[in-house]
Structure formats: structure tokens, C-alpha cells
C-alpha positions in Angstrom: 15.8 -6.3 -3.6 16.2 -3.4 -0.8 16.8 0.0 -1.5 19.9 1.9 0.4 17.9 5.0 1.7 20.8 7.5 0.6 21.0 6.5 -2.8 20.2 8.9 -5.8 16.6 9.0 -7.0 15.9 6.8 -10.2 13.1 8.5 -12.3 12.3 5.5 -13.9 11.0 3.3 -10.6 7.7 2.0 -10.8 6.0 4.8 -8.9 7.7 7.4 -10.9 6.7 5.7 -13.9 2.6 5.5 -11.9 3.1 9.6 -11.4 4.0 10.1 -15.2 0.7 7.7 -16.2 3.1 5.2 -17.9 1.8 2.4 -15.7 -1.9 2.3 -15.0 -3.1 2.0 -11.1 -6.3 2.0 -9.1 -6.3 5.5 -8.0 -8.1 6.3 -4.6 -7.0 9.9 -4.1 -5.0 12.3 -5.7 -4.3 16.0 -5.2 -1.0 18.1 -5.9 0.9 16.8 -3.6 0.3 13.0 -3.6 -1.6 10.2 -5.3 -3.1 7.1 -3.4 -3.8 3.9 -5.1 -4.4 0.2 -4.4 -1.2 -1.9 -3.8 -1.0 -4.8 -6.3 0.0 -7.3 -4.0 -2.0 -6.4 -0.6 -0.9 -7.7 2.7 -4.3 -7.0 4.3 -7.7 -6.5 3.1 -7.1 -3.1 2.6 -3.8 -1.9 1.4 -3.1 1.4 0.2 0.0 3.3 -1.0 0.1 6.8 -0.6 3.1 8.5 -2.2 4.1 12.1 -2.8 4.4 13.7 -6.3 7.6 14.8 -5.7 11.2 12.7 -6.2 12.1 11.4 -2.9 13.7 8.3 -2.3 12.6 7.6 1.4 11.2 9.6 4.5 14.6 10.8 5.2 15.0 12.4 2.0 11.4 13.8 2.0 11.9 15.3 5.6 15.5 17.0 4.6 14.6 18.4 1.2 10.4 19.0 0.5 9.4 22.3 1.2 6.8 22.8 4.2 3.9 22.7 1.7 4.9 19.3 0.4 5.2 17.9 3.6 2.1 19.5 4.7 0.2 18.4 1.9 1.4 14.9 1.6 0.7 14.4 5.5 -2.7 15.3 4.8 -3.4 13.1 1.9 -2.7 10.6 4.0 -4.9 11.2 6.7 -7.7 12.1 3.6 -7.2 8.9 2.2 -7.6 7.1 5.6 -10.8 8.9 6.7 -12.7 8.9 3.2 -11.7 4.9 3.1 -13.5 4.7 6.5 -10.3 3.4 8.5 -10.0 5.7 11.1 -12.8 4.0 13.8 -11.7 0.2 13.3 -8.1 1.6 12.9 -5.5 0.9 10.4 -1.3 0.9 10.5 0.8 3.2 8.9 4.3 1.8 7.6 6.9 3.8 5.7 10.0 1.2 5.0 13.5 3.1 4.9 16.9 1.7 3.8 17.8 -1.6 3.3 17.1 -2.8 6.8 13.7 -2.1 6.5 13.4 -3.9 2.9 12.3 -1.0 1.3 11.9 -2.4 -2.3 10.6 0.8 -4.2 13.3 3.8 -4.2 10.3 6.4 -3.8 9.0 7.3 -0.8 5.6 5.6 -0.2 3.4 5.0 2.9 1.5 2.1 3.5 -2.3 2.0 5.0 -3.2 -1.4 6.2 -6.5 -2.2 7.3 -9.6 -4.1 7.3 -8.8 -7.2 10.1 -6.8 -7.0 13.4 -3.4 -6.5 12.0 -1.4 -8.1 15.1 2.2 -7.4 16.8 4.1 -4.3 14.9 6.9 -6.6 14.6 7.7 -10.5 14.1 9.2 -11.8 17.7 
């Protein structure tokens, strides 16, 4: 089920529940701004999700409403996770789906980090 990026934040989404500790995750990194954990259905040998700790539906929502500190903290957390996982030299892909056409499935902003093998073209042709 895809998400409408303009919808109100649903505090019962799976990532909100992970942030509250109601659902366990295999945490990779956590700070004041972000939480990173392994995807339960990996699409590449390395598949890590990074989510902001604030209640944001999508990248659009986050970029419009988050504070400068939240934005800087989240972006820095993504970079930190990539560096600590050793993904920079071989390369990795970042993906953030927003809305129905992109097939966003969870209505909480999240960035996918994919790595561990050549990933091929960005979009199927």
C-alpha cells in the first residue's frame, strides 16, 4: 500500500512504534536526531533504514517543517551510518520514496541505504 505524502502523520506506523520501543529493530546507529536499523526485508546485501526521530511523513514534510538542527542532524546521521558501515569507498545508493507514485509504504520519512554489490541502473527501463 503506497502512502499519500500529504497525509497527516500516523503515530501508529511501524517506524513510530520502533522509535517508541514497541517493536524491536536491529539498531545500527542512534543519536538525538535519527535512528538507523537493518531492513527486515533487505533488497541488497546491505540494506539499512535511517529515520528521523521527529514525526514527519515524507522528505517534503520534513524539508518544510523540520528545524535546521533536525535537518542537519538527520543528514549527518545518514553520512555517519554510511561511513561506519564502510560503504563510501565501494559506493552505495540512497533512496527516499515520497508519496503514492514512488510506492512509499511507511508514512514516516525514511532513507534506504543499499550497498554490498553493484546495484545496476537506478530505475527499471
